[in-house]
C-alpha positions as CSV (number, residue, x, y, z in Angstrom):
1,M,13.2,-18.7,-20.4
2,L,14.9,-19.1,-23.8
3,Y,18.2,-18.1,-22.1
4,T,17.7,-20.6,-19.4
5,L,17.0,-23.6,-21.6
6,F,19.3,-22.9,-24.5
7,P,22.8,-21.5,-24.8
8,V,21.6,-18.2,-26.3
9,S,23.3,-15.0,-25.1
10,Y,21.0,-12.2,-23.8
11,D,21.8,-9.0,-25.7
12,L,20.2,-6.0,-27.4
13,S,19.7,-7.9,-30.7
14,W,17.5,-10.6,-29.0
15,A,15.6,-7.9,-27.1
16,L,14.8,-6.2,-30.4
17,V,13.8,-9.5,-31.9
18,S,11.4,-10.1,-29.0
19,V,9.8,-6.7,-29.6
20,L,9.3,-7.4,-33.3
21,I,7.9,-10.9,-32.6
22,A,5.4,-9.3,-30.1
23,F,4.1,-7.0,-32.8
24,V,3.8,-9.6,-35.5
25,L,2.3,-12.2,-33.2
26,T,-0.3,-9.8,-31.8
27,F,-1.2,-8.4,-35.2
28,F,-1.9,-11.8,-36.8
29,A,-3.5,-13.2,-33.7
30,I,-6.0,-10.3,-33.7
31,K,-6.6,-10.7,-37.4
32,I,-7.4,-14.4,-37.0
33,G,-9.3,-14.1,-33.7
34,I,-11.3,-11.0,-34.3
35,A,-14.3,-12.9,-35.5
36,R,-14.4,-15.1,-32.4
37,L,-14.6,-12.2,-29.9
38,P,-17.8,-11.3,-28.1
39,K,-19.8,-8.3,-29.5
40,D,-20.1,-5.0,-27.6
41,Q,-23.6,-4.2,-26.3
42,G,-23.1,-0.5,-26.2
43,R,-22.9,1.7,-23.1
44,K,-26.0,3.5,-22.1
45,Y,-24.5,6.6,-20.4
46,A,-21.3,7.0,-22.3
47,V,-20.9,9.6,-25.0
48,N,-21.3,7.9,-28.4
49,G,-21.7,4.7,-26.5
50,E,-24.1,3.3,-29.2
51,V,-21.4,3.7,-31.8
52,A,-19.4,0.8,-30.2
53,K,-22.5,-1.5,-30.2
54,G,-21.8,-4.7,-32.2
55,K,-18.0,-4.3,-32.5
56,P,-15.8,-7.2,-31.4
57,R,-15.0,-6.7,-27.7
58,G,-12.4,-8.2,-25.4
59,A,-9.4,-7.9,-27.7
60,G,-7.3,-7.5,-24.5
61,L,-7.5,-11.3,-24.3
62,I,-5.4,-11.5,-27.5
63,F,-2.7,-9.0,-26.8
64,S,-2.4,-10.0,-23.2
65,V,-1.8,-13.6,-24.1
66,C,0.7,-12.7,-26.8
67,C,2.6,-10.4,-24.4
68,V,2.8,-13.1,-21.7
69,L,4.0,-15.7,-24.2
70,V,6.8,-13.4,-25.4
71,F,7.7,-12.4,-21.8
72,L,8.1,-16.1,-20.9
73,V,10.2,-17.0,-24.0
74,F,12.4,-13.9,-24.4
75,V,12.8,-12.2,-21.0
76,P,15.4,-13.7,-18.7
77,F,13.8,-16.2,-16.4
78,R,12.9,-15.2,-12.9
79,W,10.2,-16.8,-10.7
80,E,9.0,-13.3,-9.8
81,Y,8.2,-12.6,-13.4
82,V,6.5,-15.9,-13.9
83,I,4.2,-15.2,-10.9
84,Y,3.4,-11.7,-12.3
85,C,2.6,-13.2,-15.7
86,A,0.1,-15.6,-14.0
87,L,-1.5,-12.6,-12.2
88,F,-1.6,-10.7,-15.5
89,L,-3.5,-13.5,-17.1
90,L,-5.9,-13.8,-14.1
91,E,-6.7,-10.1,-14.2
92,M,-7.2,-10.3,-17.9
93,L,-9.4,-13.3,-17.6
94,S,-11.6,-11.7,-15.0
95,G,-12.1,-8.8,-17.4
96,Y,-12.7,-11.0,-20.4
97,L,-15.4,-13.1,-18.6
98,D,-17.1,-9.8,-17.7
99,D,-16.8,-8.8,-21.4
100,R,-18.5,-12.0,-22.5
101,S,-21.2,-11.9,-19.9
102,S,-24.7,-10.8,-21.0
103,A,-25.1,-8.9,-17.8
104,S,-22.2,-6.8,-16.4
105,W,-20.7,-8.1,-13.2
106,S,-21.4,-6.2,-10.0
107,E,-19.0,-3.6,-8.8
108,L,-18.5,-5.7,-5.6
109,K,-17.6,-8.9,-7.5
110,K,-15.1,-7.1,-9.8
111,G,-13.7,-5.1,-6.9
112,L,-13.1,-8.2,-4.7
113,L,-11.5,-10.1,-7.6
114,D,-9.2,-7.2,-8.3
115,L,-8.3,-6.8,-4.7
116,A,-7.3,-10.5,-4.4
117,I,-5.1,-10.3,-7.5
118,C,-3.5,-7.0,-6.3
119,L,-2.8,-8.5,-2.9
120,G,-1.1,-11.4,-4.6
121,A,1.0,-9.1,-6.7
122,A,2.0,-6.9,-3.8
123,T,2.9,-10.0,-1.7
124,T,5.0,-11.3,-4.6
125,Y,6.9,-8.0,-4.8
126,L,7.7,-8.1,-1.1
127,A,8.8,-11.7,-1.4
128,F,11.4,-10.9,-4.1
129,N,12.4,-7.3,-3.3
130,D,14.0,-5.6,-0.3
131,S,12.8,-2.1,-1.1
132,H,9.6,-1.0,0.7
133,N,10.0,2.8,0.9
134,L,8.7,6.0,-0.6
135,A,11.1,8.8,-1.8
136,L,10.6,12.3,-3.0
137,F,13.1,15.2,-3.6
138,G,15.8,13.4,-1.7
139,W,13.5,12.5,1.2
140,T,12.9,8.8,2.0
141,L,10.3,7.2,4.1
142,V,10.9,3.5,4.9
143,L,7.5,1.8,5.6
144,P,6.9,-1.3,7.7
145,K,6.3,-4.2,5.4
146,W,2.7,-4.6,6.4
147,V,2.0,-0.9,5.7
148,F,3.8,-1.1,2.4
149,L,1.7,-4.2,1.5
150,L,-1.5,-2.2,2.1
151,V,-0.2,0.8,0.2
152,A,1.1,-1.3,-2.8
153,T,-2.2,-3.3,-3.0
154,F,-4.1,0.0,-3.0
155,V,-1.9,1.5,-5.8
156,L,-2.4,-1.6,-7.9
157,W,-6.1,-1.6,-7.3
158,I,-6.6,2.0,-8.3
159,A,-4.3,1.5,-11.3
160,I,-6.7,-1.2,-12.6
161,N,-9.8,0.9,-12.0
162,F,-8.2,4.1,-13.5
163,T,-7.3,2.3,-16.7
164,N,-10.7,0.7,-16.8
165,C,-12.4,4.1,-16.6
166,T,-10.0,5.7,-19.2
167,D,-10.9,3.0,-21.8
168,G,-13.8,4.7,-23.6
169,V,-12.4,6.4,-26.7
170,D,-10.9,4.7,-29.8
171,G,-7.2,4.7,-29.4
172,L,-7.1,6.6,-26.1
173,L,-6.0,4.1,-23.5
174,G,-3.7,2.3,-25.9
175,S,-1.9,5.6,-26.9
176,V,-1.6,7.0,-23.5
177,S,-0.4,3.7,-22.1
178,I,2.3,3.5,-24.7
179,V,3.7,6.8,-23.5
180,S,3.6,5.7,-19.9
181,L,5.2,2.3,-20.8
182,A,8.0,4.1,-22.7
183,T,8.6,6.3,-19.7
184,F,8.9,3.4,-17.4
185,A,11.3,1.8,-19.9
186,A,13.4,5.0,-19.8
187,V,13.4,4.9,-16.0
188,F,14.6,1.3,-15.9
189,L,17.3,2.0,-18.4
190,L,18.5,4.9,-16.3
191,M,18.5,2.7,-13.2
192,G,21.2,0.7,-15.0
193,N,20.3,-2.8,-13.8
194,S,16.8,-3.3,-15.0
195,G,17.1,-3.9,-18.8
196,D,14.8,-6.9,-18.6
197,L,12.0,-4.7,-17.2
198,A,12.6,-2.2,-20.0
199,Q,12.4,-5.1,-22.4
200,M,9.0,-6.1,-21.0
201,C,7.7,-2.5,-21.4
202,F,8.9,-2.5,-25.1
203,I,7.2,-5.8,-25.7
204,F,4.0,-4.5,-24.3
205,I,4.3,-1.4,-26.4
206,A,4.7,-3.5,-29.6
207,S,1.6,-5.5,-28.8
208,L,-0.4,-2.3,-28.1
209,L,0.8,-0.9,-31.4
210,A,-0.5,-4.0,-33.2
211,Y,-3.8,-3.6,-31.4
212,L,-4.0,0.2,-32.3
213,A,-3.7,-0.8,-36.0
214,F,-7.3,-2.1,-35.5
215,N,-8.5,0.3,-32.7
216,A,-7.6,3.6,-34.3
217,S,-10.7,5.8,-34.8
218,P,-13.0,4.6,-36.2
219,S,-12.2,1.3,-34.5
220,Q,-12.7,-2.3,-35.7
221,I,-12.3,-3.8,-32.2
222,I,-12.4,-2.8,-28.5
223,M,-10.0,-4.0,-25.9
224,G,-12.7,-4.3,-23.2
225,D,-12.1,-5.0,-19.5
226,A,-9.8,-7.8,-20.5
227,G,-7.3,-5.3,-21.9
228,S,-7.8,-2.3,-19.6
229,R,-7.4,-4.4,-16.5
230,M,-4.2,-6.1,-17.8
231,I,-2.8,-2.6,-18.6
232,G,-3.7,-1.4,-15.2
233,I,-2.0,-4.1,-13.2
234,F,1.1,-4.0,-15.5
235,L,1.5,-0.3,-15.0
236,G,1.1,-0.7,-11.3
237,I,3.7,-3.4,-11.0
238,M,6.1,-1.4,-13.1
239,A,5.7,1.5,-10.7
240,L,6.6,-0.9,-7.8
241,K,9.7,-2.2,-9.7
242,T,11.1,1.4,-9.9
243,Y,11.5,1.0,-6.1
244,N,9.5,4.2,-5.6
245,M,5.7,4.0,-6.1
246,L,5.5,7.8,-6.3
247,Y,6.8,7.5,-9.9
248,F,3.3,6.2,-10.7
249,I,1.9,9.7,-10.3
250,P,3.8,11.6,-13.1
251,I,4.2,8.6,-15.4
252,V,0.5,7.7,-15.4
253,L,-0.8,11.2,-14.8
254,V,-3.3,11.4,-17.6
255,I,-4.9,8.0,-16.7
256,I,-5.0,9.1,-13.0
257,L,-6.8,12.4,-13.9
258,D,-9.1,10.9,-16.6
259,G,-10.2,7.8,-14.6
260,G,-9.5,9.0,-11.1
261,I,-11.6,12.2,-11.0
262,G,-14.7,10.2,-12.0
263,L,-14.1,7.6,-9.3
264,F,-13.4,10.4,-6.7
265,K,-16.6,12.2,-7.7
266,L,-18.7,9.0,-7.5
267,L,-17.2,8.1,-4.1
268,F,-17.7,11.6,-2.7
269,I,-21.4,11.8,-3.8
270,R,-22.1,8.3,-2.3
271,L,-20.5,9.2,1.0
272,T,-21.9,12.8,1.4
273,K,-25.1,12.5,-0.7
274,I,-24.2,15.9,-2.3
275,K,-25.3,15.3,-5.8
276,G,-24.1,18.7,-7.1
277,F,-20.4,18.0,-6.5
278,L,-18.4,18.8,-9.7
279,K,-21.7,19.0,-11.5
280,S,-20.2,21.0,-14.4
281,V,-17.5,18.3,-15.0
282,R,-18.5,15.3,-17.0
283,T,-16.5,12.2,-16.1
284,P,-14.5,10.4,-17.2
285,L,-12.7,13.6,-18.5
286,H,-12.5,12.2,-22.0
287,D,-16.3,12.4,-22.1
288,H,-16.1,16.0,-20.8
289,A,-13.7,16.8,-23.7
290,R,-16.0,15.3,-26.3
291,K,-19.4,16.5,-25.0
292,N,-18.6,19.8,-23.3
293,M,-15.5,20.9,-25.3
294,G,-16.4,19.5,-28.7
295,W,-13.3,17.4,-29.2
296,S,-13.4,14.6,-31.7
297,D,-12.3,11.1,-30.7
298,T,-9.0,11.6,-32.6
299,Q,-8.4,14.9,-30.9
300,V,-9.0,13.4,-27.5
301,G,-6.5,10.6,-28.2
302,Y,-3.7,12.8,-29.5
303,R,-4.1,15.6,-27.0
304,F,-4.3,13.4,-24.0
305,A,-1.2,11.5,-25.2
306,I,0.6,14.8,-25.7
307,I,-0.2,15.9,-22.2
308,Q,1.2,12.6,-20.9
309,L,4.3,13.0,-23.0
310,L,4.9,16.4,-21.5
311,A,4.5,15.0,-17.9
312,S,6.7,12.0,-18.7
313,S,9.4,14.2,-20.2
314,L,9.5,16.3,-17.1
315,C,9.8,13.2,-15.0
316,V,12.7,11.8,-17.0
317,A,14.4,15.2,-17.1
318,A,14.2,15.4,-13.3
319,L,15.8,12.0,-13.1
320,L,18.6,13.0,-15.5
321,L,19.3,16.2,-13.4
322,R,19.8,14.1,-10.3
323,R,22.4,11.9,-11.9
């Protein structure tokens, strides 16, 4: 918006300034707002769930608002981005209200809210973009718009739920998300005409780095559903904007495995009533790593991030080989 209202040229220096401002703004906003956040009530079935009890929760409210403010001021103005920003805030707000609630919202209530926001995001994408296909190894499948709408809505919905499940270890979701965001930024830069999207990714990375300054193990704050849901829908929309949703799989692989296996296990048991399915695997996988494999919180964060870095490197290398 800055470039629309004032005669300021859009170049690399201003993009770097926006990243720096995102970090400083988020850092001091958290420092000031930490005392006003709701307190975590502990998670009964999570490994070390009681350790989080009493910590400020819902810090995602702060870094999400800071990100959106920087997006609106420093990223070249497009109505598509404005709508996405509104949807980011709506998704964050639904998570934050759940964070503040004395009783956790029902799965149905949260699921329907997520579905409505995801449908809005997918509809917005189709309104502003002509690409509605899937591609893999040179093979392209052009989907009818209504089919693409359903697929895109589903991808966004599972992205939110996967990130929500992955948020359970100090520094884990923030660290892995930074790797995924950096990978999306690399993809956009390789595309050659998506520098503004790469800038958005770097701005988000800066805000998450400021958050990690308080969330590194042992954490002072927790992002809560407000943060994990914002991260989920952002990653999903970035996957859409690559014009090939299949990039979502390698670029968000660790989050898919960590959060997705647990959701798949739960769904399978509910549908089949086979309670012994994957009995030896504790989910989310970060709990399996801590409880069954003896990894510390720090080891989980670093090792999961390293695995994602390897998957992301292979994805970027494959793109470079195709050029």
